[in-house]
C-alpha positions in Angstrom: 30.4 -20.3 -19.8 31.0 -21.2 -16.2 29.2 -24.5 -16.7 31.3 -25.3 -19.8 34.5 -24.6 -18.0 33.4 -26.7 -15.0 32.7 -29.6 -17.4 36.1 -29.2 -19.1 37.8 -29.2 -15.7 35.9 -32.3 -14.7 36.8 -34.1 -17.9 40.5 -33.1 -17.5 40.5 -34.5 -13.9 38.9 -37.7 -15.2 41.7 -38.0 -17.7 44.2 -37.4 -14.9 42.6 -40.1 -12.9 43.7 -42.5 -15.7 40.5 -44.3 -16.3 36.7 -43.7 -16.7 34.7 -45.0 -13.7 31.3 -46.5 -14.2 29.3 -46.3 -10.9 26.9 -49.0 -9.8 23.4 -47.9 -8.8 24.3 -48.6 -5.1 27.3 -46.3 -5.4 25.3 -43.6 -7.0 22.7 -43.9 -4.3 25.3 -43.5 -1.6 26.9 -40.5 -3.3 23.5 -38.9 -3.8 22.7 -39.2 -0.1 26.0 -37.3 0.7 25.3 -34.8 -2.0 21.8 -33.9 -0.5 23.5 -33.2 2.8 26.6 -31.5 1.5 26.9 -30.7 -2.2 30.5 -29.6 -1.9 32.3 -31.9 0.5 35.9 -31.2 1.6 38.8 -33.5 1.0 38.6 -34.9 4.5 34.9 -35.4 4.0 35.5 -37.4 0.8 38.1 -39.6 2.4 35.8 -40.2 5.3 33.1 -41.2 2.8 35.4 -43.8 1.2 36.3 -45.2 4.6 32.7 -45.4 5.8 31.2 -46.8 2.6 32.8 -50.1 1.6 31.0 -50.0 -1.8 33.1 -46.9 -2.6 36.5 -48.4 -1.5 37.6 -49.2 -5.1 37.1 -45.5 -6.2 39.9 -43.0 -5.8 39.4 -39.6 -4.0 40.1 -37.7 -7.2 37.3 -39.6 -9.0 34.9 -38.9 -6.1 35.8 -35.2 -6.3 35.0 -35.2 -10.1 31.7 -36.9 -9.5 30.6 -34.2 -7.1 31.8 -31.5 -9.6 29.7 -33.1 -12.4 26.8 -33.5 -10.1 26.9 -29.8 -9.1 27.2 -28.9 -12.8 24.2 -31.0 -13.7 22.2 -29.4 -10.9 23.1 -25.9 -12.1 22.2 -26.8 -15.7 18.9 -28.2 -14.5 18.0 -25.0 -12.5 19.0 -22.8 -15.4 17.0 -24.8 -17.9 14.0 -24.6 -15.5 14.4 -20.9 -15.2 14.6 -20.4 -18.9 11.5 -22.5 -19.4 9.7 -20.4 -16.9 10.8 -17.2 -18.6 9.8 -18.6 -22.0 6.3 -19.5 -20.7 5.9 -15.9 -19.3 7.1 -14.4 -22.5 4.7 -16.6 -24.5 1.8 -15.6 -22.3 2.8 -12.0 -22.3 3.1 -12.0 -26.1 -0.4 -13.5 -26.4 -1.7 -10.8 -24.0 0.0 -8.0 -26.0 -1.4 -9.3 -29.2 -4.9 -9.3 -27.7 -4.3 -5.8 -26.4 -3.1 -4.7 -29.9 -6.2 -6.2 -31.4 -8.4 -4.4 -28.9 -6.6 -1.1 -29.6 -7.1 -1.6 -33.4 -10.8 -2.1 -32.8 -10.8 1.0 -30.6 -9.1 3.0 -33.3 -11.6 1.8 -35.9 -14.4 2.8 -33.6 -13.0 6.2 -33.0 -12.4 6.8 -36.8 -16.0 5.8 -37.4 -17.2 8.2 -34.7 -15.0 11.0 -36.0 -16.5 10.6 -39.5 -20.0 10.5 -38.0 -19.4 13.7 -36.1 -17.9 15.4 -39.1 -21.0 14.4 -41.1 -23.3 15.8 -38.4 -21.4 19.1 -38.3 -21.5 19.3 -42.1 -25.3 18.6 -42.1 -25.8 21.1 -39.3 -24.0 23.9 -41.1 -26.4 23.6 -44.1 -29.7 23.4 -42.2 -31.7 25.5 -39.8 -31.3 25.4 -36.0 -34.0 22.9 -35.5 -32.2 20.4 -37.7 -29.0 21.1 -35.7 -30.9 20.3 -32.5 -32.2 17.1 -34.1 -28.6 16.1 -35.0 -27.6 16.5 -31.4 -30.4 14.2 -30.3 -29.4 11.8 -33.0 -25.9 11.9 -31.8 -27.0 11.1 -28.3 -29.1 8.2 -29.5 -26.1 6.9 -31.4 -24.0 7.1 -28.2 -26.7 5.2 -26.3 -26.7 2.5 -29.0 -22.9 2.1 -28.5 -23.4 1.7 -24.7 -26.9 0.1 -24.3 -28.3 -0.2 -20.8 -31.1 -2.7 -20.5 -33.6 -2.4 -17.7 -35.3 -5.3 -16.1 -38.7 -4.9 -14.3 -38.4 -5.7 -10.6 -40.9 -8.5 -11.0 -38.8 -10.4 -13.5 -35.7 -10.2 -11.3 -37.1 -11.4 -8.1 -36.7 -15.1 -9.1 -33.7 -17.2 -10.1 -34.5 -17.0 -13.8 -34.7 -13.2 -13.6 -31.4 -13.0 -11.7 -29.7 -15.3 -14.2 -30.8 -13.0 -17.0 -29.2 -10.0 -15.1 -26.1 -12.2 -14.5 -25.7 -13.1 -18.2 -26.1 -9.5 -19.2 -23.5 -8.5 -16.6 -21.2 -11.1 -18.0 -21.5 -9.7 -21.6 -20.9 -6.1 -20.4 -17.9 -7.1 -18.3 -16.3 -9.0 -21.2 -16.8 -6.0 -23.5 -14.9 -3.9 -21.0 -12.2 -6.4 -20.3 -11.4 -7.4 -23.9 -13.5 -5.1 -26.0 -14.1 -1.4 -26.7 -17.0 -0.6 -24.4 -14.7 1.7 -22.4 -12.0 3.9 -23.8 -8.9 2.9 -21.8 -5.7 5.0 -21.4 -2.6 3.2 -20.3 -0.9 4.7 -17.3 2.5 6.1 -17.9 5.4 4.1 -16.5 3.5 0.8 -16.3 5.6 -1.1 -18.9 4.6 -4.7 -19.7 7.1 -7.5 -19.2 7.5 -11.0 -17.8 8.4 -9.6 -14.3 6.2 -6.5 -14.3 3.0 -6.1 -12.4 1.1 -6.0 -15.7 -0.7 -3.6 -18.0 -2.6 -0.9 -16.1 -5.2 1.4 -17.7 -7.8 3.9 -16.5 -11.0 5.1 -18.1 -11.3 8.3 -20.3 -14.6 10.0 -21.0 -16.5 7.3 -19.2 -19.5 7.4 -16.9 -18.2 6.9 -13.3 -14.6 5.9 -12.8 -13.0 2.7 -14.1 -9.7 1.0 -14.0 -8.4 -2.1 -15.7 -5.4 -4.4 -15.2 -3.9 -7.4 -17.1 -1.2 -9.5 -15.7 0.4 -13.0 -15.3 0.6 -14.9 -12.1 2.0 -18.4 -11.3 -1.1 -19.6 -9.6 -3.9 -21.8 -11.0 -7.2 -20.1 -12.0 -9.2 -21.7 -9.1 -6.7 -20.4 -6.5 -6.7 -17.0 -8.1 -10.5 -16.9 -8.0 -10.5 -17.9 -4.4 -8.1 -15.1 -3.5 -10.0 -12.4 -5.4 -13.4 -13.4 -3.9 -12.0 -12.9 -0.4 -11.6 -9.2 -1.1 -11.7 -8.2 2.6 -8.1 -9.6 2.8 -6.7 -7.4 0.0 -9.0 -4.5 -0.4 -8.0 -2.3 2.5 -11.0 0.0 2.2 -13.4 -2.9 2.6 -15.1 -2.9 6.0 -17.7 -5.7 5.4 -18.3 -8.2 2.6 -21.2 -10.5 3.5 -22.6 -13.1 1.1 -26.3 -13.2 2.0 -27.7 -15.5 -0.8 -26.2 -18.2 -3.0 -28.1 -19.6 -6.0 -26.6 -22.4 -8.1 -27.1 -22.0 -11.9 -27.6 -24.8 -14.5 -24.3 -24.2 -16.2 -22.2 -25.1 -13.1 -21.8 -21.6 -11.9 -23.5 -19.7 -9.1 -25.1 -16.3 -8.3 -24.4 -14.6 -5.0 -26.1 -11.6 -3.5 -23.6 -9.6 -1.5 -23.8 -6.6 0.8 -20.5 -4.7 1.0 -19.4 -1.7 3.1 -16.3 0.5 2.4 -14.6 2.9 4.7 -14.5 6.7 4.0 -10.9 7.7 3.3 -11.1 10.9 5.4 -13.2 12.3 8.3 -14.7 14.8 5.9 -16.7 12.3 3.8 -19.2 9.5 4.4 -18.6 5.8 3.8 -20.2 3.9 0.9 -22.1 0.7 0.8 -23.2 -1.6 -2.1 -25.8 -4.2 -2.9 -24.2 -6.5 -5.5 -24.9 -9.5 -7.7 -21.9 -11.7 -8.3 -21.9 -14.3 -11.0 -19.2 -17.0 -11.3 -19.1 -19.2 -14.3 -16.8 -20.9 -16.9 -16.5 -20.0 -20.6 -16.2 -22.4 -23.4 -12.4 -22.0 -23.5 -12.2 -23.0 -19.8 -11.6 -19.5 -18.7 -13.0 -18.7 -15.2 -15.2 -15.5 -14.9 -16.3 -13.6 -11.8 -18.5 -10.7 -12.8 -20.4 -8.2 -10.6 -22.8 -5.3 -10.7 -25.1 -3.5 -8.3 -28.8 -4.3 -8.1 -30.7 -1.0 -8.4 -34.3 0.0 -8.9 -33.8 0.3 -12.6 -32.2 -3.1 -13.0 -34.4 -4.9 -10.6 -33.9 -7.8 -8.2 -34.5 -8.0 -4.5 -33.8 -5.0 -2.3 -30.7 -5.2 -0.2 -30.0 -4.1 3.4 -29.2 -0.6 4.3 -27.2 1.0 7.1 -27.3 4.5 8.7 -24.5 7.0 7.9 -23.7 5.1 4.6 -24.2 6.5 1.1 -25.4 3.9 -1.4 -23.1 3.8 -4.3 -23.2 1.7 -7.5 -20.9 -0.9 -9.0 -21.2 -1.0 -12.7 -20.3 -4.2 -14.6 -17.0 -5.2 -13.2 -15.1 -8.5 -12.5 -12.3 -10.8 -13.2 -11.4 -12.9 -16.3 -9.0 -15.7 -15.3 -7.5 -17.7 -18.2 -5.2 -20.7 -17.7 -1.8 -20.5 -19.3 0.1 -23.4 -21.0 2.6 -24.9 -18.5 0.7 -23.5 -15.5 -0.2 -20.2 -14.1 -3.0 -17.8 -15.1 -3.6 -14.7 -17.1 -5.8 -12.2 -15.3 -8.0 -9.4 -16.6 -9.4 -7.1 -13.9 -12.1 -4.4 -14.4 -13.3 -2.1 -11.6 -16.1 0.3 -12.6 -18.0 2.4 -10.1 -20.3 5.4 -9.7 -19.4 6.6 -6.2 -21.9 9.4 -6.0 -19.4 12.2 -6.0 -22.1 14.8 -5.7 -22.8 13.8 -2.2 -19.5 15.0 -0.8 -18.1 18.6 -0.5 -16.9 20.0 -3.8 -13.3 20.1 -2.7 -13.3 16.3 -2.0 -15.0 15.2 -5.2 -11.7 14.4 -6.9 -11.4 11.5 -4.4 -14.5 9.9 -6.0 -13.8 11.0 -9.6 -10.3 9.9 -10.1 -9.8 6.6 -11.9 -6.1 6.7 -10.8 -7.0 6.5 -7.2 -9.4 3.7 -7.9 -6.6 1.9 -9.8 -4.2 2.2 -6.9 -6.5 1.4 -4.1 -8.4 -1.5 -5.7 -7.3 -2.7 -9.1 -3.5 -2.7 -8.7 -4.0 -3.8 -5.0 -5.7 -7.0 -6.2 -3.0 -7.8 -8.7 -0.2 -7.1 -6.2 -1.8 -9.3 -3.6 -2.1 -12.2 -5.9 1.5 -11.8 -7.1 2.6 -11.5 -3.5 1.0 -14.8 -2.5 2.3 -16.5 -5.7 5.9 -15.5 -4.8 5.4 -16.7 -1.2 4.0 -20.1 -2.4 7.0 -20.5 -4.8 9.5 -19.6 -2.0 10.8 -16.5 -3.7 10.4 -14.3 -0.6 12.1 -14.8 2.7 11.0 -12.6 5.6 13.0 -11.7 8.6 12.5 -12.4 12.2 11.3 -16.0 11.3 7.8 -14.8 10.7 5.4 -16.6 8.4 4.1 -14.5 5.4 0.4 -15.0 6.4 1.1 -13.7 9.9 2.8 -10.6 8.6 0.0 -10.0 6.1 -2.4 -10.2 9.1 -0.4 -7.6 10.9 -0.6 -5.2 7.9 -4.4 -5.8 7.5 -5.0 -5.2 11.2 -3.0 -1.9 11.2 -5.0 -0.7 8.1 -8.3 -1.8 9.4 -7.7 -0.4 12.9 -6.7 3.0 11.4 -9.8 3.0 9.1 -12.0 2.2 12.1 -10.5 5.1 14.0 -11.0 7.5 11.1 -14.6 6.5 10.5 -15.7 5.9 14.2 -18.8 3.8 13.3 -21.5 3.8 16.1 -22.1 0.1 15.6 -18.5 -0.5 16.7 -19.1 1.3 19.9 -17.8 4.8 19.0 -19.5 7.9 20.3 -18.7 11.6 19.9 -17.3 13.5 22.8 -18.1 17.2 23.3 -15.6 19.7 22.0 -13.6 22.3 23.9 -15.1 25.1 21.8 -12.8 24.7 18.9 -13.9 22.3 16.2 -10.5 21.5 14.6 -10.0 18.2 16.5 -12.7 15.6 16.9 -12.7 13.3 19.9 -14.5 10.0 19.9 -14.7 7.4 22.7 -15.2 3.6 22.6 -16.3 1.7 25.7 -17.5 -1.4 23.9 -16.2 -4.7 25.2 -16.2 -6.0 21.6 -13.7 -3.3 20.7 -11.6 -3.7 23.8 -11.6 -7.4 24.0 -11.4 -8.5 20.4 -9.9 -11.7 18.9 -6.4 -10.3 19.4 -6.8 -9.2 23.0 -7.6 -10.6 26.4 -9.8 -9.4 29.2 -6.9 -10.0 31.7 -4.7 -7.5 29.8 -7.4 -4.9 29.6 -8.1 -5.1 33.3 -4.8 -3.4 33.7 -5.1 -1.0 30.8 -8.4 0.7 31.7 -11.9 0.7 30.3 -11.9 2.7 27.1 -10.2 3.9 23.9 -10.1 7.5 22.9 -9.4 8.7 19.4 -8.4 12.3 18.4 -8.6 13.0 14.7 -8.4 15.9 12.3 -8.3 16.6 8.6 -6.7 19.5 6.7 -5.9 20.6 3.2 -2.3 20.8 2.0 -1.1 22.9 -1.0 1.7 21.9 -3.3 3.0 19.0 -1.2 3.6 15.6 -2.8 2.0 13.0 -0.5 4.8 10.4 -0.9 7.4 13.0 0.0 5.6 14.2 3.1 5.0 10.6 4.4 8.6 9.7 3.7 9.7 12.7 5.8 7.3 11.8 8.6 8.6 8.3 8.6 12.3 9.1 8.5 12.2 12.2 10.8 9.9 11.2 13.7 11.5 13.7 16.0 10.1 16.5 13.9 6.5 15.9 15.0 6.4 13.2 17.7 6.6 13.7 21.5 8.5 11.2 23.6 6.1 11.6 26.5 3.1 10.6 24.4 5.0 7.7 22.9 5.9 6.5 26.4 2.3 6.9 27.5 1.1 4.8 24.5 3.7 2.1 25.2 2.8 2.0 28.9 -0.7 0.9 27.9 0.8 -2.4 27.0 2.3 -3.0 30.5 0.6 -4.0 33.7 1.6 -0.7 35.5 -0.3 2.5 34.6 1.6 5.5 33.4 0.7 9.1 34.2 -0.9 11.2 31.6 1.9 13.3 30.1 1.9 17.1 30.2 2.2 18.7 26.8 5.8 19.3 26.0 5.8 18.7 22.3 9.2 19.6 20.9 10.8 19.3 24.4 10.7 15.5 24.8 13.9 13.9 23.6 14.5 10.3 22.6 17.8 9.0 21.4 17.2 7.8 17.9 14.8 5.6 16.0 15.9 2.5 14.1 13.7 0.9 11.4 13.9 -2.9 11.4 12.3 -4.3 8.1 9.8 -7.2 8.4 8.1 -7.5 5.0 7.4 -5.6 1.8 5.1 -6.1 -1.1 6.3 -7.1 -4.6 7.0 -3.5 -5.8 7.9 -2.1 -2.3 4.6 -0.3 -2.4 4.0 -1.2 1.2 6.6 -1.8 3.9 6.0 -3.4 7.3 8.7 -2.7 9.9 9.4 -2.5 13.6 10.6 0.9 14.8 12.8 0.9 17.9 12.8 4.2 19.7 16.0 4.1 21.8 15.4 5.6 25.2 17.9 7.7 27.1 16.3 8.5 30.4 18.2 10.4 33.1 18.0 7.4 35.4 17.2 3.7 35.2 13.8 4.3 36.9 12.7 6.7 34.2 10.3 5.1 31.7 12.1 6.9 28.9 15.2 5.0 29.7 13.5 1.9 28.1 13.5 1.3 24.3 10.0 1.7 22.9 8.8 -0.4 20.0 6.3 0.5 17.2 4.9 -1.8 14.5 4.7 0.5 11.5 3.2 0.2 8.0 4.2 2.6 5.2 2.5 2.7 1.9 2.6 4.9 -1.2 6.0 6.2 -0.3 7.3 5.7 -3.9 6.9 9.0 -5.7 6.0 7.2 -8.9 3.2 5.3 -7.3 -0.1 5.4 -9.3 -2.5 7.8 -7.6 0.2 8.6 -5.0 -2.1 8.0 -2.0 0.4 7.7 0.9 -0.1 6.5 4.4 1.9 6.0 7.6 0.3 3.9 10.3 1.9 2.7 13.6 1.0 1.1 16.9 2.9 0.5 20.1 3.9 -3.2 20.5 5.5 -5.2 23.3 9.1 -6.5 22.8 7.7 -10.1 22.6 5.9 -9.2 19.4 3.4 -12.0 19.8 1.3 -13.0 16.7 -1.9 -12.1 18.6 -0.5 -8.8 20.0 -3.0 -6.0 20.8 -2.7 -3.2 18.2 -4.1 0.4 18.6 -3.1 2.1 15.3 -2.5 5.8 14.8 -1.0 7.7 11.9 -1.3 9.8 8.8 -3.0 9.5 5.4 -2.4 11.9 2.5 -4.6 11.6 -0.6 -4.1 13.9 -3.7 -7.1 15.8 -4.8 -5.8 16.8 -8.2 -3.9 15.1 -10.9 -0.1 15.1 -10.6 1.8 17.4 -13.0 5.5 17.1 -13.6 6.4 14.9 -10.7 9.5 15.8 -8.7 12.6 13.9 -9.3 12.6 10.7 -7.3 16.2 11.1 -6.4 15.7 14.3 -4.4 17.0 13.9 -0.8 14.7 13.8 2.2 17.5 14.7 4.6 16.4 17.9 6.2 20.0 18.8 6.9 20.6 19.2 3.2 18.0 21.9 3.2 19.5 23.6 6.2 23.0 24.1 4.9 24.1 27.7 5.1 24.3 29.7 1.9 21.5 27.9 0.1 23.7 25.2 -1.5 21.6 22.5 0.2 18.5 24.2 -1.0 19.8 24.2 -4.5 20.5 20.5 -4.4 17.1 19.7 -2.8 15.4 21.7 -5.5 17.3 20.0 -8.3 14.8 18.4 -10.7 11.8 20.0 -8.9 9.4 21.5 -11.3 7.7 24.9 -10.6 4.6 23.6 -12.3 3.8 21.2 -9.4 0.6 22.7 -8.2 -1.9 20.4 -6.5 -3.9 19.9 -3.3 -4.0 17.0 -0.9 -6.2 16.1 2.0 -4.3 15.0 5.2 -6.1 12.9 7.8 -4.6 12.4 11.2 -5.9 10.0 13.9 -4.3 9.1 17.2 -5.7 6.5 19.6 -5.1 6.1 23.3 -6.4 3.9 26.1 -7.6 5.6 29.3 -9.1 4.8 32.7 -12.5 6.2 33.5 -11.2 8.7 36.1 -8.6 10.1 33.6 -10.9 10.5 30.6 -10.9 14.3 30.7 -7.2 14.5 31.2 -6.5 12.1 28.3 -8.9 14.0 26.1 -7.2 17.3 26.9 -3.8 15.8 26.2 -5.0 14.2 22.9 -6.4 17.5 21.6 -3.2 19.4 22.4 -1.1 16.7 20.9 -3.0 16.5 17.6 -3.0 20.3 17.3 0.8 20.3 17.9 1.2 17.5 15.3 -0.9 19.5 12.8 1.4 22.5 13.4 4.5 20.4 12.9 3.1 18.9 9.7 2.3 22.3 8.3 5.8 23.5 9.1 7.3 20.4 7.4 5.0 20.7 4.4 6.2 24.3 4.0 9.8 23.2 4.2 9.5 20.4 1.6 7.1 22.0 -0.8 8.7 21.8 -4.3 7.5 25.3 -5.2 9.1 26.7 -2.1 12.4 24.8 -2.7 12.5 25.9 -6.4 11.9 29.6 -5.5 14.8 29.5 -3.0 17.2 27.5 -5.1 19.2 30.6 -6.1 18.8 32.6 -2.9 20.5 32.5 0.5 18.7 30.5 3.1 16.6 33.0 5.2 17.8 33.1 8.8 14.3 32.9 10.3 12.9 30.0 8.2 11.3 26.9 9.8 14.3 24.8 8.7 16.8 27.0 10.5 14.7 27.0 13.7 14.4 23.2 13.4 18.2 22.8 13.4 18.6 25.2 16.4 15.8 23.4 18.3 17.5 20.1 17.8 20.8 21.5 19.2 18.9 23.1 22.2 17.0 19.9 23.0 20.2 17.8 22.9 22.0 20.3 25.2 19.1 20.4 27.7 18.8 16.7 27.7 22.4 16.0 28.4 23.1 18.9 30.8 19.8 19.5 32.4 20.0 23.3 31.7 18.6 25.5 29.1 21.0 26.6 26.3 19.1 29.8 25.4 17.1 31.5 28.1 15.8 34.3 25.9 12.3 33.9 24.3 13.0 34.4 20.6 9.4 35.5 19.9 9.7 38.3 22.4 12.5 40.0 20.5 11.6 38.9 17.0 14.8 36.9 16.5 15.1 33.4 15.2 16.4 30.5 17.3 19.3 30.1 14.9 20.4 33.7 15.2 20.3 33.5 19.0 22.4 30.3 18.8 24.8 31.9 16.3 25.6 34.7 18.7 25.8 32.5 21.8 28.8 33.3 24.0 29.9 29.7 24.4 31.5 27.6 21.6 29.2 24.8 20.5 30.1 21.7 18.5 27.2 20.3 16.4 27.5 16.8 14.9 25.1 15.0 12.6 25.2 11.2 12.2 23.6 9.5 9.2 23.4 5.7 9.1 22.0 3.3 6.4 19.0 2.5 8.7 17.8 5.9 9.8 18.6 9.5 10.1 19.6 10.8 13.5 19.1 14.3 14.8 22.2 16.2 16.0 
């Protein structure tokens, strides 16, 4: 409508001008040059244009104004037409995808109806025969199931040559296509993943399937060859991938190639072992010009050459998986992704087996991650994303990858990276590992000159614990937004000092007593669906004098992922590293942080609108608790595994001091997280929704502690000299009965929440 009105106004002004002007090519060229520089010139600019361009001297200013109006109108129409064409292409491709998905579902329904009838017949036959016949029917049923999912075995002698490997590759291709577009696996679409031209795609997980499998279908505005190039370089998008080495390349007669790959993946927690894979990857084109990359593990039953092994790794199996990339009319690609693994869940403690048996976790960490990465790059290529601070998207992606990889390295502590175990202090709750390797200290993003001032080693303190009834996304959001609840300013200052030339004394443990001003989150980048956020956190220092290190602002580079409560799998993570104010592209990073992974399926997720502001839970009379508990289901009952790892640099003569500090710090953080987890547990909030807030609860003590810290920091004296534990009273009760009047203020900004 706006374009029509603009055209009518332009026509009216042409009529007012008294005549229709026909511009010469030279005049149009001159006007176009001005338009490219300034699409909407002012009256003075138009008059200046007439004076400076003799070829425009016979045209009145009003007519020049109309020309620019028409030109802007045409440009707007052109952009709108281009946008509509793009949307139409997406809808056409999505319609084709949905029709194929509908056809696949109809085949699956037919297959299930056939199986249902077969089972009914077997039950009917068994009821009229003797037990032996019943046993035979069970065997027959098993044979029938094997016929539906045949597994061919190749003698090792046949697969040790290119012809044998090609036979395995062709069989892998057929099995992969039957999973991607057929009914070889019973797929169940994830709730909330609605298809559409702007959605991430159609996401499904396996049901009643050997191993765990996930599948994704989506559209991206990149050509198939570019998509294939991105997907093959999985170490840049699969955050759990430690190594991905192509050891052998064999060209095939059909223009494709076979690759033998050794891959290592990180363990998600300190309580489990990492996995490795020996994989055959086959790349080829189909008759319809679709590009296929399919993979499977080479095992003793399948054949093929033996792959390398590594100590401390558990050999897992990749079943037929891969990518089907089909070109779309008008550009872009339609992608089908299938990931299917047998992760040897029986080799881990029983409580952790859900980590290796959940197709939802596989979908989040691998399948969806691949599709999100491709869409992210596609938007960057098309210029749809503008990042702050003038940073290039590739540089910011590198920062995210380095934070994730550094945190995984810290959790796993591989000996071949230089990590060694340090003796404990008699309590096994915190593990200390040391790294004195020059390769670790002086990596591609570091310099020997810098480390000559830092010291000679890196120390990592890590621990894992089980949490009950705490949504991972909610816990990580709280840790991100309320850093003062668990962090100590002295430890933050010590970590930040490692980036400076001057050493900093090892802090004494005063967790809960250190006091920084506030923390401000400065966004840098985010993924397509805000699943991952990269930001700089500025900790505003308020030292008592200018020489105090705490008077300086401290900076952290921070990566948050899985903080959306509706995220598939809901694995959440908060990783951060101290960084210098210069924020150089090759800055040294020493990541620390938290990872929370659910062990059970989510049931009745909490409402995503529930507030994370602790002050709402602390309101007297329980009103705040009632609001916080609104929409929270009592049926949320699940377990999660929390892994914590903190890294510090140290000088050789301070090793024991830093180790003692690190142990105490991690233990204090664990205690703080347990207190926070208790406070934000949906079951706890729901049970207290109709009751008065108990005076001795952790939330009440938190509020009183904030006030006491602020009072001590600004006055230098203690507010309450009585030990509350000695008399059995809560901090809030002591504060409530204090003889002096106290004013407590709480400030909330749009960037971050500030303690009183």
